[in-house]
N, C-alpha and C positions, 0 to 999 in steps of 0.2 A: 420623550421630551426632546432629546437631541435630534432624533430623526425629523420631528415636526419642525424644529427650529431651522435645520438646514434646508428643509423643503420650502419654507416660506421666505428664505433670504437669497437663495441662489436662483436668479431669474434668467440668466443668460446661457444656461446649460440645459441639455436634454434631461429633464428631471426624472423621467421614468428609468432611463438607463443609469443615471448617476445614483439614484436612491437604491436601485437594485444592487449596484456594486458596493455602495457604502454599507448597506445592511449586511450583505454577505461578508464583507471584510471585517466589520465590527464583530459579528458573531464568531467568525473564525478566530480573530485576535483574542476575544474574551475567552473563548473555549480553550485555546492554547494556554493562555495565561493562568487559568484556574485549574488546569489539569497538570499537576506536577509530574505525573507518570507518563505523559504523552510522549510517543516515540514513533519514528518511521524507520523501518529497516530497509535501507537502500542498497545494501551490499557494496558500500563504498567506505573505505577507511577502517574496516573492521579487522579482526584477527582470524587467520585461517590456520588450522592445525597442520602439522607437517604431512600427514597422510591425506589431506584434502577432504576429510569427512566431516569436519566441524568448523563452524564459523560463528564468531561472537561480535555483536555490535549493539550499542545503545542499551546494554543490560539484558540482551536476549541471546539465546544460543540456537543455532540451526544445525541439526545433526542428520547426516545421511546414514541410514541403516543398511548394511549389506554391501555398500560400495561408496565410491567417492563421486563428487559432483564439482562443477566449476562455480566458484564464487568470484565474480568480477566482470570484466568486459565481455560483452556478448559477441564473440567472434569478430572483433574489430568494429562493432556497430556503434561504439561510443556511449553505451549505456550499460551500467553494471547491473547484473541480475544474479539469481541462482539458477543454474542451468545444468541439466544432466539427461541421462538415458536410462530408462528402466531395464532395457534388454541388453544393450551392448556397451555398458559402462567400461571405462578403461581399467578399473580396479575392483572387480567383483560385480555382483548383480544387485542393483539397488532395489530394495523392497519397501522402504518407507522414508519419508523426509519429515522430521519432527522439529517443531519450533516451540520453545518454552522460555520462560523468564529465568534468568540465572539464579535469582534469589528464591525461586519457588513460589512466589506470590501470584495471585490471580490478575487477570487483565481482560480487556475487551478488544477483540479483533473486529474491525469495522469494514476494511476495504483492502484490496490489493490488485495488482496488475498481473494478468496472465499473458505471458509473452510467447508461449508455445504449448501446444497440447496436440500432438500428432502421432499417427501410427508409424511414420517413418521420419527419421531425423532430417531436417532441412527441407521437407516437402510440405505441401498444403495439407490441412486437416481433411479427413475423409467424411467426418460427421458421425462416425461410429465409435469415436474415442470414449473411453469410460475411465476417467481419472477422478478421484474423489478427495474432498477435504473433510476431515473429521474433527469434532470438538470434544474436549474432555474437561470436566470441572475439577477432577482430582489429579489430572496429569497422566493418568494410566488408562482408565476405562473409556471406551468409545461410547459417547452418549448421543451423538448426532452425526449424520453423514449427508453430504450434499455433493451431487455430481457436478463437475465443472463443464463449461461449454467447450466444444472443439475450438482450437485457435491455431491459425497458421503460424509458421515459424517466423520470428522476428517482430518488427514494429511496423505500424502502430499495434498496441496491445489491447486486449479486452479488459474492461473494468468489471471487477467482481465485487459487488456490495453484499455484505453478509448481515443476517438478521440477529435477533436476540439470542438465538442458540449459541452464538459465539461471544456472548457477554459473560463476564465472571468465570473465565476458564483458566486452567493452568497449563494447558498445552493444546496445540492443534497439529495435525499431520496430514500428509498426502500419500495416497496409494493408487494403484491402477489395477484394472480387472479385465482388460480386453486386449492384451498384447500391445498396449500403447508403448511407444518407444521414447519420444522426445518430450521434455517438459521444460518450462521456464517461468519464473515468477519474479516480481519486483515490487517495491514500495508497499510494504505491509504497514498500514495505518493502525496504530494501537492506542487505545484510550483517548481518542479524539475523533471528531466528526470528519469524515472524508470530504474533500472539496469536490464539487461537481465541475470537473474540467475535462477537456478532451483527453482520451487515452494517450499516454506517453508524455503528458506535459504537467505532471504533478510536481509542484514546487516543494521545497523543504519547509518544515514548520516555521522556522524563523522568517522565511520569505513571506509566508502567509500573514504573519503578525505584522510585518512591516507594511504590507499592502493595505491591511485594514487601518493601521494608524495613519498612513499617508492619505487615504481617502477621507478620514475624519478631519485631518489637517486642511484638506482642500475646502471643506465646508467652513472651517473657522476663518480661513483667509478671505473667502468670499463675504462672510459676515462683516469682517473688519473693513473691507473696501466699501460695502454698502453704508456702514455707519459713518465713514469719513466723508 
């Protein structure tokens, strides 16, 4: 009803573009508002353990098994990520990167950004990289495995959208199987629908809600002007 009302009253605007943005903003705003557990792990403002192996943010724990990784600025690129090396880490040999909810409850992982997946750190991907993401409904057993695409070091990043296999899980983790060296990830969208935006430009959940409400407000203002 709201969409139809706005469509019939705003005459001086490109309607196809406006309605596309209004609908997307409304759905995102409503989705965020109705999902109390929605979170995005952005590797900004969280807590890093003294040995650099664990990071906690938004109720989630990211744990490096076998070695430490970098949580934060991506070599001065201005975008915080989780970044490390499977083969030549500074503090041990990394074998697994595990993400789980601190309270042990289940969640849906929908989307994340892959900022690097290369055989040599700092170099372009070769296309032979074999890094995997795994899903577990009990937090322990591996129930689903999906190989990630090769991705050059740095930004823009690749968007990785995940299917129903990553719904109602208690942990997910990353491993490698081909001598892959460099990896990097950012913006894990949990318990909410991921926005369809260009890689590297994913806003925070609060920003998405404000965008949706602002677009709805535009429609209301136009309606009042027409009535006057």
